[in-house]
N, CA, C and O atoms as a Tinker XYZ file with bonds, in Angstrom:
   360  protein
     1  N     67.153000   31.936000    2.778000    73     2
     2  CA    65.683000   32.069000    2.251000    64     1     3
     3  C     65.894000   31.833000    1.164000    63     2     4     5
     4  O     66.975000   32.191000    0.697000    81     3
     5  N     64.951000   31.146000    0.353000    73     3     6
     6  CA    65.332000   30.513000   -0.767000    64     5     7
     7  C     65.303000   31.468000   -1.979000    63     6     8     9
     8  O     65.439000   32.689000   -1.918000    81     7
     9  N     65.105000   30.730000   -3.085000    73     7    10
    10  CA    65.397000   31.889000   -4.215000    64     9    11
    11  C     63.365000   31.570000   -4.683000    63    10    12    13
    12  O     62.690000   30.544000   -4.768000    81    11
    13  N     63.039000   33.126000   -4.879000    73    11    14
    14  CA    61.305000   33.410000   -5.617000    64    13    15
    15  C     61.448000   32.556000   -6.223000    63    14    16    17
    16  O     62.548000   32.268000   -6.696000    81    15
    17  N     60.333000   31.838000   -6.417000    73    15    18
    18  CA    60.132000   30.727000   -8.128000    64    17    19
    19  C     59.078000   32.179000   -9.440000    63    18    20    21
    20  O     58.323000   33.118000   -9.190000    81    19
    21  N     59.425000   31.808000  -10.252000    73    19    22
    22  CA    59.148000   32.547000  -11.077000    64    21    23
    23  C     57.487000   32.720000  -11.486000    63    22    24    25
    24  O     57.079000   33.655000  -12.175000    81    23
    25  N     56.678000   31.720000  -10.969000    73    23    26
    26  CA    55.172000   32.111000  -10.941000    64    25    27
    27  C     54.931000   33.009000   -9.589000    63    26    28    29
    28  O     53.721000   33.210000   -9.478000    81    27
    29  N     55.384000   33.379000   -8.941000    73    27    30
    30  CA    55.381000   34.210000   -7.443000    64    29    31
    31  C     54.346000   35.636000   -7.538000    63    30    32    33
    32  O     54.577000   36.630000   -8.227000    81    31
    33  N     53.469000   35.472000   -6.877000    73    31    34
    34  CA    52.658000   37.363000   -6.818000    64    33    35
    35  C     53.521000   38.195000   -6.030000    63    34    36    37
    36  O     54.343000   38.025000   -5.130000    81    35
    37  N     53.035000   39.179000   -6.700000    73    35    38
    38  CA    53.770000   40.589000   -6.524000    64    37    39
    39  C     53.746000   40.470000   -5.056000    63    38    40    41
    40  O     54.737000   40.655000   -4.349000    81    39
    41  N     52.713000   40.190000   -4.676000    73    39    42
    42  CA    53.222000   40.281000   -2.853000    64    41    43
    43  C     54.171000   39.696000   -2.104000    63    42    44    45
    44  O     54.825000   40.202000   -1.192000    81    43
    45  N     54.239000   37.972000   -2.784000    73    43    46
    46  CA    55.475000   37.213000   -2.633000    64    45    47
    47  C     56.518000   37.838000   -2.798000    63    46    48    49
    48  O     57.526000   37.493000   -2.182000    81    47
    49  N     56.537000   38.912000   -3.671000    73    47    50
    50  CA    57.569000   39.305000   -4.381000    64    49    51
    51  C     58.367000   40.478000   -3.149000    63    50    52    53
    52  O     59.494000   40.609000   -2.673000    81    51
    53  N     57.124000   41.121000   -3.023000    73    51    54
    54  CA    57.357000   42.242000   -1.575000    64    53    55
    55  C     58.095000   41.446000   -0.370000    63    54    56    57
    56  O     59.240000   41.713000   -0.007000    81    55
    57  N     57.336000   40.498000    0.164000    73    55    58
    58  CA    58.077000   39.809000    0.870000    64    57    59
    59  C     59.568000   39.539000    1.050000    63    58    60    61
    60  O     60.320000   40.040000    1.886000    81    59
    61  N     59.790000   38.827000    0.290000    73    59    62
    62  CA    61.308000   38.989000   -0.286000    64    61    63
    63  C     61.740000   39.603000   -0.539000    63    62    64    65
    64  O     62.925000   39.474000   -0.233000    81    63
    65  N     61.425000   40.839000   -1.283000    73    63    66
    66  CA    62.634000   41.477000   -1.233000    64    65    67
    67  C     62.712000   42.374000   -0.063000    63    66    68    69
    68  O     63.611000   43.215000   -0.039000    81    67
    69  N     61.875000   42.289000    0.904000    73    67    70
    70  CA    62.180000   42.999000    1.815000    64    69    71
    71  C     62.643000   42.125000    3.149000    63    70    72    73
    72  O     62.658000   42.666000    4.254000    81    71
    73  N     62.851000   41.354000    3.049000    73    71    74
    74  CA    63.555000   40.320000    4.048000    64    73    75
    75  C     64.162000   40.256000    3.276000    63    74    76    77
    76  O     64.077000   39.046000    3.483000    81    75
    77  N     65.171000   40.378000    1.976000    73    75    78
    78  CA    66.312000   40.604000    2.010000    64    77    79
    79  C     66.958000   41.784000    2.150000    63    78    80    81
    80  O     67.808000   41.721000    3.038000    81    79
    81  N     66.859000   43.168000    1.448000    73    79    82
    82  CA    66.618000   44.518000    2.309000    64    81    83
    83  C     66.600000   45.523000    3.086000    63    82    84    85
    84  O     67.321000   46.486000    3.345000    81    83
    85  N     65.192000   44.907000    3.542000    73    83    86
    86  CA    64.803000   45.853000    5.039000    64    85    87
    87  C     63.876000   46.345000    4.163000    63    86    88    89
    88  O     63.516000   45.751000    3.146000    81    87
    89  N     63.295000   47.906000    4.694000    73    87    90
    90  CA    62.211000   48.520000    4.339000    64    89    91
    91  C     63.381000   49.353000    3.239000    63    90    92    93
    92  O     64.519000   49.820000    3.299000    81    91
    93  N     61.870000   49.121000    1.879000    73    91    94
    94  CA    62.218000   49.344000    0.809000    64    93    95
    95  C     60.697000   49.998000    0.162000    63    94    96    97
    96  O     59.629000   49.666000    0.677000    81    95
    97  N     60.751000   50.883000   -0.927000    73    95    98
    98  CA    59.384000   52.219000   -0.799000    64    97    99
    99  C     58.975000   51.399000   -1.741000    63    98   100   101
   100  O     59.716000   50.533000   -2.205000    81    99
   101  N     57.749000   51.582000   -2.128000    73    99   102
   102  CA    56.982000   50.710000   -2.769000    64   101   103
   103  C     56.920000   51.282000   -4.393000    63   102   104   105
   104  O     56.264000   50.924000   -5.372000    81   103
   105  N     57.777000   52.179000   -4.203000    73   103   106
   106  CA    58.205000   53.052000   -6.285000    64   105   107
   107  C     59.360000   51.933000   -6.487000    63   106   108   109
   108  O     59.441000   51.104000   -7.394000    81   107
   109  N     60.246000   52.142000   -5.370000    73   107   110
   110  CA    61.509000   50.994000   -5.719000    64   109   111
   111  C     60.496000   49.614000   -5.506000    63   110   112   113
   112  O     59.812000   50.092000   -6.411000    81   111
   113  N     60.030000   48.802000   -5.276000    73   111   114
   114  CA    59.398000   47.710000   -5.745000    64   113   115
   115  C     58.853000   47.068000   -6.819000    63   114   116   117
   116  O     58.980000   45.954000   -7.326000    81   115
   117  N     57.665000   48.889000   -7.222000    73   115   118
   118  CA    57.319000   48.573000   -8.303000    64   117   119
   119  C     58.492000   48.207000   -9.401000    63   118   120   121
   120  O     58.511000   47.105000   -9.950000    81   119
   121  N     59.397000   49.153000   -9.652000    73   119   122
   122  CA    60.403000   49.063000  -10.483000    64   121   123
   123  C     61.075000   47.349000  -10.735000    63   122   124   125
   124  O     61.147000   46.507000  -11.630000    81   123
   125  N     61.569000   47.581000   -8.957000    73   123   126
   126  CA    62.405000   46.292000   -9.361000    64   125   127
   127  C     60.900000   45.176000   -9.961000    63   126   128   129
   128  O     61.098000   44.303000  -10.806000    81   127
   129  N     60.047000   45.324000   -9.594000    73   127   130
   130  CA    58.955000   44.260000  -10.282000    64   129   131
   131  C     58.881000   44.223000  -11.359000    63   130   132   133
   132  O     58.729000   43.098000  -11.834000    81   131
   133  N     58.931000   45.157000  -12.118000    73   131   134
   134  CA    58.924000   45.251000  -13.329000    64   133   135
   135  C     60.082000   44.790000  -14.338000    63   134   136   137
   136  O     60.005000   44.371000  -15.493000    81   135
   137  N     61.268000   45.031000  -13.431000    73   135   138
   138  CA    62.346000   44.146000  -13.993000    64   137   139
   139  C     62.532000   42.985000  -14.001000    63   138   140   141
   140  O     63.227000   42.284000  -14.736000    81   139
   141  N     61.979000   42.785000  -13.270000    73   139   142
   142  CA    62.008000   40.906000  -12.802000    64   141   143
   143  C     61.413000   40.212000  -13.596000    63   142   144   145
   144  O     61.712000   39.037000  -13.805000    81   143
   145  N     60.203000   41.003000  -14.330000    73   143   146
   146  CA    59.191000   40.257000  -15.434000    64   145   147
   147  C     59.553000   40.432000  -16.255000    63   146   148   149
   148  O     59.306000   39.449000  -16.953000    81   147
   149  N     60.247000   41.358000  -16.967000    73   147   150
   150  CA    61.542000   41.483000  -18.321000    64   149   151
   151  C     62.401000   40.364000  -18.482000    63   150   152   153
   152  O     62.723000   39.827000  -19.541000    81   151
   153  N     62.932000   39.899000  -16.677000    73   151   154
   154  CA    64.407000   39.438000  -17.370000    64   153   155
   155  C     63.778000   37.581000  -17.104000    63   154   156   157
   156  O     64.452000   36.642000  -17.526000    81   155
   157  N     62.694000   37.406000  -16.504000    73   155   158
   158  CA    61.637000   36.281000  -16.687000    64   157   159
   159  C     61.614000   36.071000  -18.384000    63   158   160   161
   160  O     61.636000   34.936000  -18.860000    81   159
   161  N     61.579000   37.006000  -19.040000    73   159   162
   162  CA    61.127000   36.164000  -20.365000    64   161   163
   163  C     62.131000   36.248000  -21.322000    63   162   164   165
   164  O     62.070000   36.297000  -22.551000    81   163
   165  N     63.001000   36.254000  -20.599000    73   163   166
   166  CA    64.803000   36.696000  -21.531000    64   165   167
   167  C     64.639000   34.827000  -21.815000    63   166   168   169
   168  O     64.316000   34.015000  -20.947000    81   167
   169  N     64.926000   34.557000  -23.078000    73   167   170
   170  CA    65.370000   33.708000  -24.125000    64   169   171
   171  C     66.256000   33.239000  -24.339000    63   170   172   173
   172  O     66.716000   33.818000  -25.323000    81   171
   173  N     67.093000   32.234000  -23.943000    73   171   174
   174  CA    68.950000   31.921000  -24.435000    64   173   175
   175  C     68.415000   31.532000  -25.885000    63   174   176   177
   176  O     67.230000   31.399000  -26.192000    81   175
   177  N     69.402000   31.391000  -26.626000    73   175   178
   178  CA    69.378000   30.772000  -28.261000    64   177   179
   179  C     70.692000   30.168000  -28.283000    63   178   180   181
   180  O     71.372000   30.950000  -28.947000    81   179
   181  N     71.469000   29.129000  -27.891000    73   179   182
   182  CA    72.431000   28.163000  -27.717000    64   181   183
   183  C     72.371000   27.576000  -29.233000    63   182   184   185
   184  O     73.225000   26.720000  -29.465000    81   183
   185  N     71.483000   27.908000  -30.311000    73   183   186
   186  CA    71.868000   27.010000  -31.513000    64   185   187
   187  C     71.448000   25.852000  -31.536000    63   186   188   189
   188  O     71.387000   25.392000  -32.676000    81   187
   189  N     71.094000   25.107000  -30.646000    73   187   190
   190  CA    70.855000   23.739000  -30.514000    64   189   191
   191  C     69.784000   23.359000  -31.713000    63   190   192   193
   192  O     69.311000   22.236000  -31.882000    81   191
   193  N     69.419000   24.861000  -32.736000    73   191   194
   194  CA    68.410000   23.975000  -33.670000    64   193   195
   195  C     69.220000   23.855000  -34.988000    63   194   196   197
   196  O     68.670000   23.195000  -35.870000    81   195
   197  N     70.224000   24.292000  -35.220000    73   195   198
   198  CA    71.291000   24.123000  -36.322000    64   197   199
   199  C     71.711000   22.696000  -35.818000    63   198   200   201
   200  O     71.939000   21.758000  -36.581000    81   199
   201  N     71.759000   22.657000  -34.959000    73   199   202
   202  CA    72.739000   21.558000  -34.601000    64   201   203
   203  C     71.976000   20.110000  -35.327000    63   202   204   205
   204  O     72.391000   19.272000  -36.128000    81   203
   205  N     70.650000   20.300000  -34.596000    73   203   206
   206  CA    69.871000   19.213000  -34.229000    64   205   207
   207  C     70.146000   18.668000  -35.733000    63   206   208   209
   208  O     70.534000   17.526000  -35.977000    81   207
   209  N     69.882000   19.679000  -36.710000    73   207   210
   210  CA    69.807000   19.282000  -38.064000    64   209   211
   211  C     71.098000   18.359000  -39.318000    63   210   212   213
   212  O     71.223000   18.105000  -40.516000    81   211
   213  N     71.942000   18.123000  -37.741000    73   211   214
   214  CA    73.477000   17.733000  -37.710000    64   213   215
   215  C     73.711000   16.203000  -37.987000    63   214   216   217
   216  O     72.890000   15.796000  -37.165000    81   215
   217  N     74.325000   14.844000  -38.645000    73   215   218
   218  CA    74.264000   14.067000  -38.143000    64   217   219
   219  C     75.342000   13.881000  -36.581000    63   218   220   221
   220  O     76.257000   14.648000  -36.282000    81   219
   221  N     74.906000   12.679000  -35.797000    73   219   222
   222  CA    75.354000   12.536000  -34.851000    64   221   223
   223  C     76.521000   12.308000  -34.026000    63   222   224   225
   224  O     76.870000   12.448000  -32.854000    81   223
   225  N     77.123000   11.766000  -35.483000    73   223   226
   226  CA    78.794000   12.270000  -35.369000    64   225   227
   227  C     79.446000   13.758000  -35.095000    63   226   228   229
   228  O     80.345000   14.076000  -34.316000    81   227
   229  N     78.623000   14.609000  -36.071000    73   227   230
   230  CA    79.567000   16.635000  -36.415000    64   229   231
   231  C     78.607000   17.385000  -34.941000    63   230   232   233
   232  O     78.763000   18.585000  -34.717000    81   231
   233  N     77.657000   16.544000  -34.038000    73   231   234
   234  CA    76.817000   17.782000  -33.210000    64   233   235
   235  C     77.788000   17.479000  -32.051000    63   234   236   237
   236  O     78.311000   16.472000  -31.575000    81   235
   237  N     77.797000   19.703000  -31.651000    73   235   238
   238  CA    78.735000   19.712000  -30.703000    64   237   239
   239  C     80.229000   20.241000  -31.989000    63   238   240   241
   240  O     81.074000   20.946000  -31.437000    81   239
   241  N     80.385000   20.069000  -32.833000    73   239   242
   242  CA    81.814000   20.445000  -33.559000    64   241   243
   243  C     81.590000   22.071000  -34.105000    63   242   244   245
   244  O     80.603000   22.646000  -34.565000    81   243
   245  N     82.589000   22.387000  -33.906000    73   243   246
   246  CA    82.692000   23.810000  -34.718000    64   245   247
   247  C     82.592000   23.710000  -36.461000    63   246   248   249
   248  O     82.589000   22.635000  -37.060000    81   247
   249  N     82.527000   24.808000  -37.003000    73   247   250
   250  CA    82.568000   24.841000  -38.548000    64   249   251
   251  C     83.585000   24.418000  -38.717000    63   250   252   253
   252  O     83.628000   23.536000  -39.576000    81   251
   253  N     85.072000   24.837000  -37.942000    73   251   254
   254  CA    85.944000   23.825000  -38.389000    64   253   255
   255  C     86.769000   23.006000  -38.370000    63   254   256   257
   256  O     87.730000   22.769000  -39.102000    81   255
   257  N     86.295000   22.464000  -37.319000    73   255   258
   258  CA    86.268000   21.329000  -37.046000    64   257   259
   259  C     85.861000   20.182000  -37.788000    63   258   260   261
   260  O     86.433000   19.109000  -37.981000    81   259
   261  N     84.089000   20.889000  -38.396000    73   259   262
   262  CA    83.413000   19.840000  -39.108000    64   261   263
   263  C     84.086000   19.733000  -40.773000    63   262   264   265
   264  O     83.992000   18.678000  -41.401000    81   263
   265  N     84.809000   21.058000  -41.406000    73   263   266
   266  CA    85.370000   21.501000  -42.195000    64   265   267
   267  C     86.584000   20.086000  -42.041000    63   266   268   269
   268  O     86.539000   19.154000  -42.844000    81   267
   269  N     87.551000   20.128000  -40.972000    73   267   270
   270  CA    89.141000   19.164000  -40.595000    64   269   271
   271  C     88.470000   17.536000  -40.936000    63   270   272   273
   272  O     89.097000   16.636000  -41.495000    81   271
   273  N     86.951000   17.448000  -40.405000    73   271   274
   274  CA    86.686000   15.646000  -40.694000    64   273   275
   275  C     86.077000   15.684000  -42.113000    63   274   276   277
   276  O     86.563000   14.769000  -42.779000    81   275
   277  N     85.046000   16.534000  -42.917000    73   275   278
   278  CA    84.863000   16.790000  -44.044000    64   277   279
   279  C     86.255000   15.977000  -44.561000    63   278   280   281
   280  O     86.291000   14.820000  -44.981000    81   279
   281  N     87.274000   16.819000  -44.424000    73   279   282
   282  CA    88.577000   16.916000  -45.140000    64   281   283
   283  C     88.845000   15.706000  -45.296000    63   282   284   285
   284  O     88.866000   15.343000  -46.472000    81   283
   285  N     89.135000   14.672000  -44.259000    73   283   286
   286  CA    89.898000   13.406000  -43.964000    64   285   287
   287  C     89.014000   12.474000  -44.338000    63   286   288   289
   288  O     89.334000   11.457000  -44.954000    81   287
   289  N     87.895000   12.755000  -44.001000    73   287   290
   290  CA    86.909000   11.734000  -44.762000    64   289   291
   291  C     87.295000   11.729000  -46.472000    63   290   292   293
   292  O     87.144000   10.743000  -47.193000    81   291
   293  N     87.621000   12.552000  -46.751000    73   291   294
   294  CA    87.458000   12.335000  -48.141000    64   293   295
   295  C     88.977000   12.208000  -48.767000    63   294   296   297
   296  O     89.100000   11.972000  -49.969000    81   295
   297  N     89.825000   12.327000  -48.143000    73   295   298
   298  CA    91.214000   11.786000  -48.154000    64   297   299
   299  C     91.350000   10.754000  -47.780000    63   298   300   301
   300  O     92.291000   10.266000  -48.406000    81   299
   301  N     90.938000   10.035000  -47.057000    73   299   302
   302  CA    90.583000    8.870000  -46.514000    64   301   303
   303  C     90.198000    7.546000  -48.138000    63   302   304   305
   304  O     90.758000    6.605000  -48.701000    81   303
   305  N     89.318000    8.087000  -48.208000    73   303   306
   306  CA    88.194000    7.616000  -49.254000    64   305   307
   307  C     89.414000    7.788000  -51.016000    63   306   308   309
   308  O     89.103000    7.123000  -52.004000    81   307
   309  N     90.272000    8.435000  -51.038000    73   307   310
   310  CA    91.483000    8.432000  -52.107000    64   309   311
   311  C     91.144000   10.075000  -53.340000    63   310   312   313
   312  O     91.698000   10.415000  -54.386000    81   311
   313  N     89.735000   10.852000  -52.341000    73   311   314
   314  CA    89.646000   11.752000  -53.503000    64   313   315
   315  C     90.413000   13.511000  -53.176000    63   314   316   317
   316  O     90.428000   14.452000  -52.383000    81   315
   317  N     90.850000   13.102000  -54.215000    73   315   318
   318  CA    91.689000   14.601000  -53.588000    64   317   319
   319  C     91.247000   16.576000  -53.918000    63   318   320   321
   320  O     91.146000   17.333000  -54.883000    81   319
   321  N     91.172000   16.607000  -53.073000    73   319   322
   322  CA    90.473000   17.703000  -52.526000    64   321   323
   323  C     91.397000   19.511000  -52.675000    63   322   324   325
   324  O     92.319000   19.947000  -51.986000    81   323
   325  N     90.717000   20.109000  -53.743000    73   323   326
   326  CA    91.608000   21.224000  -52.927000    64   325   327
   327  C     90.515000   22.164000  -53.283000    63   326   328   329
   328  O     89.575000   22.208000  -54.076000    81   327
   329  N     91.383000   23.358000  -51.769000    73   327   330
   330  CA    90.072000   24.804000  -51.830000    64   329   331
   331  C     90.078000   25.537000  -52.793000    63   330   332   333
   332  O     91.035000   25.716000  -53.546000    81   331
   333  N     89.030000   26.025000  -52.860000    73   331   334
   334  CA    89.101000   27.278000  -53.417000    64   333   335
   335  C     89.178000   28.500000  -52.901000    63   334   336   337
   336  O     88.620000   28.706000  -51.823000    81   335
   337  N     90.011000   29.743000  -53.687000    73   335   338
   338  CA    90.233000   30.544000  -53.849000    64   337   339
   339  C     88.823000   31.486000  -52.760000    63   338   340   341
   340  O     87.605000   31.367000  -52.893000    81   339
   341  N     89.602000   32.387000  -51.728000    73   339   342
   342  CA    88.491000   33.050000  -50.317000    64   341   343
   343  C     87.504000   33.679000  -51.049000    63   342   344   345
   344  O     86.505000   34.002000  -50.405000    81   343
   345  N     87.530000   34.018000  -52.607000    73   343   346
   346  CA    86.727000   35.255000  -52.935000    64   345   347
   347  C     86.794000   34.931000  -54.855000    63   346   348   349
   348  O     87.326000   35.659000  -55.693000    81   347
   349  N     86.059000   33.607000  -55.090000    73   347   350
   350  CA    85.925000   32.682000  -56.668000    64   349   351
   351  C     85.087000   33.822000  -57.425000    63   350   352   353
   352  O     84.047000   34.323000  -56.997000    81   351
   353  N     85.432000   33.990000  -58.066000    73   351   354
   354  CA    85.034000   34.437000  -59.348000    64   353   355
   355  C     84.324000   33.069000  -60.133000    63   354   356   357
   356  O     84.854000   31.961000  -60.222000    81   355
   357  N     83.217000   33.396000  -60.577000    73   355   358
   358  CA    83.099000   32.181000  -62.172000    64   357   359
   359  C     82.028000   32.755000  -62.423000    63   358   360
   360  O     81.369000   32.428000  -63.410000    81   359
C-alpha cells in the first residue's frame, strides 16, 4: 500500500490505518489522526535564509571555513592580519 498523501481525509486515513494495523478502535484512530495533523505542520529550518545572503563561493561553508577563506584572501593580497583576543576590551 502506498503512503497516505497529506491531503487525505479522515475516512481515507481510517481505511489506510486499518489496512496496515487491522481492527483499531475509533478513539485510537482519532488520536492518531490528531498526531498526523500535528506532524504535517512541522517545518524544518535548514538555515538556508542566512546562506542565501552570502556570496556564491561562500554558500555551504561553515563559519570557520569562511574565516579561513577570508584570512587566506587577505594574506594573498599582502595584508597582515592579527586576530583579536577572545574577550577584547575597548
